[in-house]
N, C-alpha and C positions, 0 to 999 in steps of 0.2 A: 600322258596327263597333260605335263606342262607345257608339250610341243601343241597341244588338242585347243591350249586353251590360248596359248601366242596365237595361234593362227586364225582362233574363233575372233580375237582380238584384232587383227589385222584386216580381218573382213570387214568387220561392223566399224573400224576407222576408214577403212574402203570409201564404205557402202557411202558415211556421212560426209565425206570428202566428196563422193559424184553427187549427193543429194544437193550439196552445199553449192558447188561450180554449175548443175544444170540447175538451181534456184538463181544465183547469180544472174546466169545468162539471159533468163526470164525477163531481167532489169536490165539489157543490157541500152534499154534508151535512155540512162540515166547518162549523164553528161559526162567523159573520161575519166580515167583515174586510174592507179594501179591497183591492181587488185589484191582482194583481201583477205588474210587468210582466214582458214575455219575459226572462228567462235570470238577472236580479238581482232580480224580486220585488218585496219590500218595503224593499230596505235603503233608497233614498233616504227614505224615513221615520221611520231612524234617528233622528237629529237627533245634537244633542250632548250630549242626555239624555234615553235611550230610556226611561227610567222617568215621565220628564213626557210623552213624546211619546207612550207608550205609554195616557196617564192619557188625555189628549187623545182619543185615537183610540178609546178604550173609551165613551165617551159618545157617540160615534153608533153605534160599534157594538156594544155591550153586555160585559156583564161576562166574558162566555167568547168568546175573540173568537182569529180567526186570523191570521198570518202568513206571508209566506214570504221567508227572507232565503238567494237562489241557490238550492243542492236543499234547504238545511233548511227544513222547516215548524217552527211556535211559536206553540203556545199560551199567550196572556194570561189567566192568571186577576186578575182585579180586583174583587171582592166577598166579603167575609167568608162569604156564603153559598156562593157557587160555592168557594170554598178550599175551605168543611169540605165540604161535599160530595164535592172530589175526592180529600183527603188523607184523608178518614174512610174512603170508601165505597171507594176505590183505593189505598190507600197502599202496597202491595205490587207495583201492577202500576205505578207512579212511582217506586220505591224505588234504581231506577240512576240514575246522575248522565249529564247532557250534558256530555260532559267536553269543555273545548276544547281547539285546540294547546296553548296557554300550559301547561297542567298537566299537558301529556306533554314537557315541556322535565323533562332528567335522570330519563325514565319515575318520574316520582314519581305518576302515578296509577296506579301498578301496585303501590305499597306504602302511597298513603294513606287515611287516616281517610274523609277528605273527599267522598276519589272512589273511592272501592270501591266493586262494586258490593256489594250484599246476599250473601254468601257465608261460608266460615268465618272466611275472615281478618279480613275486616270485622269481624265478631265478635268475635273471641278480641282486634284490637286495641279495638274498645268495652268488651269486658268489661275490659280492662287499666287505660281512662281512669277507668270509674265507679267499677271497685274500689278503686285505689289513688290516684287524684286530685282526683276529684269526688265522692266519699261525701260523707255528712255526717262519719261520723268522720274520713276523713283529711283535711278542711277546718277542720274546730275541730283538728286535730293541728298545723296548718300554719299557726292562727293567728297565734302569735308572733310567726311571719317575717312577717308582710302591714302587721301593726302595726308593725314596726321600718321596713319602706319608707314606710309612710306618718309615720311621726314622723319620719322624713330629709325630704318630702315639705315638711314643718312646719316643718321647722328652716331648710331650704332657702328659702322665700318670707317667712320670717322675716328672714332675710338679707334679701332686696331686700326688705322692708317697711322697716328699719332705713335704708338707704342710699338708699330712692326708684328703687331699679330697675323698669326693666319685666318683666313676668313672661310670655313666652310660654307659655299654658295648654294646650295640646295637647305644647311638649314634656316638659312636668313630668310628664302625666300618664301620657305615653309612659315615660319613665323607672321612672316609678312603679309602671306596671305589667310592663315589662321587668325589673326586678329582684326584682319580685314572683313571679314563673315563672321567675330563671332561677334565685330562692333554694330553691323547692319542687321545683326540678328536679335542680341542680346544689349544691346550698348556695355558691353565691359573688353576689355583684353582677353584673352586665352593666355597667355604665357608671354613671357620675355623671352629677349637673346638669352643663350649658354643657362638655361633653367632646365631641371630635369622635367618637369613636366612640358616642357614643348617638346622633349625626347620623348618620351611616353606617349605625347597623341601624335606624334611625325609617327611612332613604330607600329600605334595601334592601326594609322588610316592606310599610311602602305603593307603593313599586313594584311587589313581586309582586301586592299586591290592585288597584292601577290597571291593571296588563296583566292581568288573570285578568278583568277585568269589558270589556276595549276590545274592541268591532267587529275582528271578524277575519274578512278574507276567506277566510283557510285552512281555518274551519271551514266559511265558507257554499258552499265551494268546493271541496272535499276533495281535486283534483287538484294544487291551490295550495301542500299542506302540505309537498310536497316541497323549495320553494323559497324558503317562509317571506316572503311578499313585503313581509310589512311588520316584520318582522326581530321580532317578537314573541317568538317561543319561544327565538331567540337570544339576548334581553336581557332574558329570563327565566332560562335557563340562567346567565348572568352574577350574576344575583341570587344564584338558586340555591347557584351554587359558592359564593357568598363566604359565607354562611349552611353549608353543610354544611362546608366548612372549621374553621370555630369549634370546632363539634358535633365533627368529627373529631379536634380539637386536645384537647378537654373528655375527650373517653372514652378517648383516648390513654392521657390523665395519669391518671386514673382506671384504669386496667385494669392500666399500671407500679404503681400503690400499695395498689392490691388483692394483686399479689403480690408484692411488695417487705413488706409488713405484713401476712400473711394471718391470723392471731389479733390483729389492734387491731378494735376493734371499727370496725363500718361506717358509713359516714354514712347519717341517714336522708334520704335523699331519693328522687325519681323514678326516677335515673339508677342507683341500686344495686338499683333493685326489677325493671329493665327487663333488666340485665347480668344477674341472678340468673334471668329468664326464658330468656336464650338460653344463658346454661351449662345451665339444664334440656335445652334444645331447642333445640340450635342452625339446625336443620334446617325448623323451625317460626318460630323467631321469628330471622329475622339481624341483623346489626348495619345493614345498609340498611333493613330494617324499623323498627328503632329511629331512624335518622337522620331518614327519612321521616316517621314520626309525632309527633317534638320538634320538624320544621319546621310542622306541622300546627297545635300545641300551641304554637308561639309567635307567626305569623303570627294566626291566628284569636286570639289572648291576649291578645295587648299591641296590635291595629289597631281591634279592633271596641272593646272600654274606653277606650283614649285620644280614639276617635272623639266617645264619646255622651259623656266628661267632658267636652270641647273643645261640644259643640252647649249641652249642660245648662247651663254655664257663660255660654256667649254669651248663651242666651233670660234667663236671675237679672240680668245684667248690663243688657241691654234693656228688663228687666223691673222695677225699683227694689222697687214694693210684693210682687214676688213671692219674690223677695230676702230682704226683711225678713220676711215671714213662716216664710220656711223656716229665717232665721238664732234669730228668735226662738223657734220649735219645740225648736229643737236646744239651744237657751240652759236653756230649761225642763225638757225631760227631759234633758240631760247634767250643765245645770248651768254657770253663767258662766264659773267659774273653774277646771275641767275641759277640761285643752286636748284629749286624746286621745275621740275617737268609739270607741265598739267595735262590736262584727257583733253583739252582743247589743243595741245600743238601735235598730237597723234597724226591729223588728217594733213599736217605740215611735213611731215617726217621721211618722204616715200622711200631715204632709205634703210631705216627704222624698221617700217613695216615689209621691206622686203627681209630682212633677217628674221622678223618674225614666220613669216609662210616661210621662209626657206628651210628654218627648225620644225615647222608641222610635217613638210614634207620629208626633209631628211630623218627627223626622226620623231614620227606620229605617236604622242602619248600614248594611244587607245591604236595599237598594230592590228585588230581586228574590229574595231567601234564594239558596241555592246553587243554579243549574239541575237542575229535573227533568227525568228522560229518559223516554217511555212505552214497559212491556218491550215493549207490544201493543197492540192497538189498541184502543180505550176506547168505550165507550158513553156520552154523559153530555149530561142535559139537551137530548134531540135531537139531538144532532151527537154526531162518527166527530172522536174523537182518534186520528188516524193511529198506528200503530205506527214508534217511534224519534223521534216528535217532540220537541223543545226542549221544556219546561213551567215558564213562567216562574210564580211568583205576584208579584206588583205593589204589593209592601207601603205603597211611596211613595201611592197612588193611593189604597190602602183608609183609609190614615190621614189623608186630604186629599178625603174622600168624606161631601159635604154633608149626604148620604142616612143617613150614620150617627152622623156626627160634628157634633153642632149650633157651628156660629163654628168650622167645620174649619181656616180657618186662621189663629187667632189660635192663642197658646203659652197655654193655661187648663189649671193643672193639680189645677184647684179641683174640674172635669171627672171626677175620679176619686176623689173624697173621699165620694161616695156612690155608688160604682159598684162592682161586685165583680169589673170585666175585669180579668185580671193576664194576665202573659207567659208563663206556667206552658204551653202548649202546649195549653191546652182552647176559650181565644176566639177566635177567629179574627178578632174586628176588632183583634187585637194580638201579630201572632206573630211577637216583634220574633226568634224563637229558631228560629221553624219551629214541629211539629209532627208528631207520626207518626213512622215509624223513623228518619226522618232529621233528626231536632229534634238544635241544636248542643248534646252532651256538657258543653259545658262553660259552661253558663249558670248553674249554680249556683256558680262561681267569680265572671263577670263580675257577677252580681246584690249579691253581696258588694263588690269592689273599684270599681264604679262609684257606689256607696251611697256607702261610706266616702272614696273621694277628693273627691267633691263635699262632703260634709259636712268634711271635714277645711276646703277651701278657705273654704268660707263662714261655717261657725264660727269662726275664727281671726283673721278679717281681712274688711275690708272692702275694696271694690276701684271704680278708676275705669278710665277707658280714657286711652291718652295723645291726648294734645294735636291736634286735627287733626279730620278729618273725623268729625261729630257721630253720625251714622248707621252701623253697623255694616255691613259686606259680609257678607249674609247667601248669597252663591253656592256651589255644591255644585259639587263633584269630581267625576265619574262612574267609577264603577271597582266591582268585586264588593261594597267597601263604600263609600259616602259619605262622603268627605271636604271638608272647610270649605276651600273654596279658597284665602280668605287667613286665615291663622294668626291665630285669637285673642290680641291682645297686651294686658296691663291691668296697673295697678300696684297693689301691695295697699298697704291702711294701714291705721291702729288710730284709731278714733272719738275 
């Protein structure tokens, strides 16, 4: 009886695998890729750092690669040529997002600029941001606020310098970014340096970014979304509720003040713009839309800038000759006695700009960009990208491609001094903020803040590591953004 059951089981398993194999052969017009196992597909090949795992696989199967995770087809693009063809020729076809279960927490995906499909709601949110937050006019008007936050950063580091205290570079960059955005949005600072609230906000925001990039069985097997086996959606809801509670309180207080002093001048910030739009057409722009848009702005605006500054400072401390070049350039252009570097100085500092470009290449904050989704079947490079496939652009692989970048595994800002490649979305060797319809709208603000934070940290201070291991830990923590696993701790000092 046992033998008969075992025999039937083996026959059944063989039948399933035979059907699966022949079914997969019929789809051989997919891009090449490792053969997927029955049911689980290529899940075992994800690894701890999928961006690195996929980069290795692309060397075997090419820059347009097909993988399958459970029932989800995934296309991975790993060269600038393939990225250009995909985004330029098929931009509309891949303009939808592959929404992970984590982004569905609190129904965020139904009101989020990052996750909404292209449509009237998405266009409305994009227009609001472009016109009132990220336009040149708006950024110039809010420049004074950002300079105040940079002055606070300098004063804090100066205090650490005087007392010989260590500085957590990621922490101070986060507080500076957070307060810069909160001032523009709400006319208030959210945190002070070395406060529990700053740490709580950082944990919530980085927690969201980590979870959004965590491989989730509920994404690969939709039937599991009801039970959320890894608890990813539940954890996202915890973080999301904390952030929304803060926004609820701020909006409530602002509405009260508008009612009490209707004749008084309104605050000159983004929240006033949003509340006015809500008042004009509540059905088109609800309080829910406002709060979820604010989540997008805070999470994306603080996390990406923080990580880029930390990686840039890590590389400059590792490479003292590069640090000296950047410092000397700033001193020459800005002046040794002028402590404040201004936004108008950025265009006069080619080596500093090269440092930031090289950081975007070598340490892309978003290793896969935000995942795209094919709205329809796409024919590309002689292959088929199936409808509803997740499409990932592996920026990490493109940035480490020795065919594209000489000495790709070295930090060399000099490569950009006589090179017109930029990250504005036209040069696919360096699309740190994406390209096409879904390019990050916050790029103009990030451009200003990242350059200025690094400039202030290196212009006013020299840096040394804490006593201990001489080699910096360069390991990465994978998520929707690529964090430094071990925070950069350094001591500022005057020469």
